[in-house]
C-alpha positions as a printed Julia matrix, in Angstrom:
121×3 Matrix{Float64}:
   0.18  -38.52  -10.89
  -0.71  -34.73  -10.75
   2.12  -32.87  -12.57
   3.93  -30.1    -9.89
   2.58  -26.6    -9.58
  -1.14  -26.71   -8.75
  -2.16  -25.71  -12.25
  -4.91  -27.2   -13.6
  -5.0   -28.17  -17.3
  -7.59  -27.99  -20.28
  -6.14  -29.96  -22.13
  -1.88  -31.63  -22.93
  -0.58  -32.74  -25.47
   2.54  -35.07  -25.62
   5.71  -34.4   -28.48
   7.69  -37.86  -29.14
  11.33  -38.68  -28.49
  12.04  -39.55  -31.75
  10.57  -39.6   -35.32
   9.32  -43.14  -35.11
   6.03  -43.66  -36.33
   5.21  -46.02  -33.71
   2.28  -46.57  -31.76
   3.63  -45.93  -28.72
   7.3   -43.33  -29.06
   8.52  -41.99  -25.84
   7.59  -38.93  -24.82
   9.72  -36.52  -24.53
   8.2   -32.98  -23.91
   4.8   -32.21  -23.1
   2.49  -28.56  -23.51
  -1.16  -28.19  -21.52
  -3.03  -25.09  -21.94
  -4.32  -23.77  -18.01
  -7.52  -23.02  -17.58
  -6.6   -19.12  -17.88
  -5.74  -20.58  -21.33
  -2.52  -19.56  -20.65
  -0.05  -22.69  -21.96
   2.88  -24.17  -19.86
   5.14  -26.6   -21.19
   7.98  -29.29  -19.2
  10.16  -31.8   -20.78
  13.4   -32.11  -23.65
  13.98  -27.86  -24.79
  16.98  -28.65  -27.02
  15.69  -26.84  -30.32
  13.14  -24.85  -27.86
   9.69  -27.0   -28.0
   9.11  -25.33  -24.7
   8.99  -21.54  -26.01
  10.33  -20.01  -22.98
  13.21  -18.19  -25.14
  15.51  -20.99  -24.29
  16.81  -24.63  -25.33
  16.96  -25.75  -21.44
  15.23  -28.91  -20.49
  12.73  -28.35  -17.83
  10.94  -30.74  -15.4
   8.65  -27.37  -14.39
   5.61  -26.65  -16.13
   7.18  -23.82  -17.24
   4.96  -20.71  -19.47
   5.5   -19.9   -23.51
   6.68  -16.77  -23.2
   3.54  -14.98  -24.93
   0.71  -12.96  -23.27
  -1.51  -14.29  -25.73
  -4.28  -16.53  -24.39
  -4.59  -20.29  -26.22
  -7.4   -22.78  -27.12
  -5.25  -25.45  -28.17
  -1.61  -26.92  -28.05
  -0.56  -29.84  -30.24
   3.54  -31.01  -29.34
   5.55  -32.65  -32.56
   8.68  -33.81  -32.4
  10.85  -31.06  -31.43
   8.32  -28.31  -32.4
   4.92  -27.45  -30.57
   2.53  -25.43  -33.1
  -0.82  -23.34  -30.53
  -3.77  -21.8   -31.82
  -4.95  -18.74  -29.61
  -8.33  -18.11  -28.71
  -8.81  -15.25  -31.47
  -7.72  -17.96  -33.83
  -4.49  -17.28  -34.77
  -1.34  -20.34  -35.27
   1.72  -19.95  -33.63
   4.51  -22.21  -33.9
   7.61  -22.36  -31.76
  11.0   -25.27  -32.14
  12.26  -27.6   -34.78
  11.92  -26.29  -37.73
  14.11  -28.28  -40.22
  11.04  -29.25  -42.28
   9.23  -26.19  -42.36
   7.43  -28.02  -39.21
   6.73  -24.13  -37.49
   5.33  -22.39  -40.64
   6.61  -19.27  -40.58
   7.7   -19.71  -44.61
  11.62  -20.92  -42.89
  13.97  -23.37  -41.92
  15.24  -21.42  -38.57
  14.4   -22.9   -35.3
  12.95  -20.6   -32.75
  13.13  -20.13  -28.82
  10.27  -18.38  -28.71
   6.38  -18.77  -30.97
   6.3   -16.97  -34.4
   3.25  -16.84  -36.02
   1.79  -19.27  -39.53
   2.95  -16.68  -42.13
  -0.18  -17.04  -43.53
  -2.96  -14.45  -42.87
  -4.92  -18.17  -42.26
  -8.07  -17.97  -38.74
  -9.14  -20.65  -37.89
 -12.78  -21.63  -35.77
């Protein structure tokens, strides 16, 4: 099935709809990196896991609120994390257990940098 919008993706990650650790949990949101190294997300957005500054769900791929370029993205249960091309880590969405790595428990609808001065290679 083609994703609406005609975008070409380098990679896609699907976040589960529940914390169920079964082999095939239902999907809730999806994010992908396009060939232009931007991130588009769609699906459930109850905790801001689409990274577009809102909590409104959408069936259409929507860009995250960022001008950065990315090389990887991973969708989790209510949150998403990504690595920029320069190796900096960013996360957004649900943060009830510190998933965003920014030293708080505050949920965020936009990208927040991972707190430690880390770069990934």
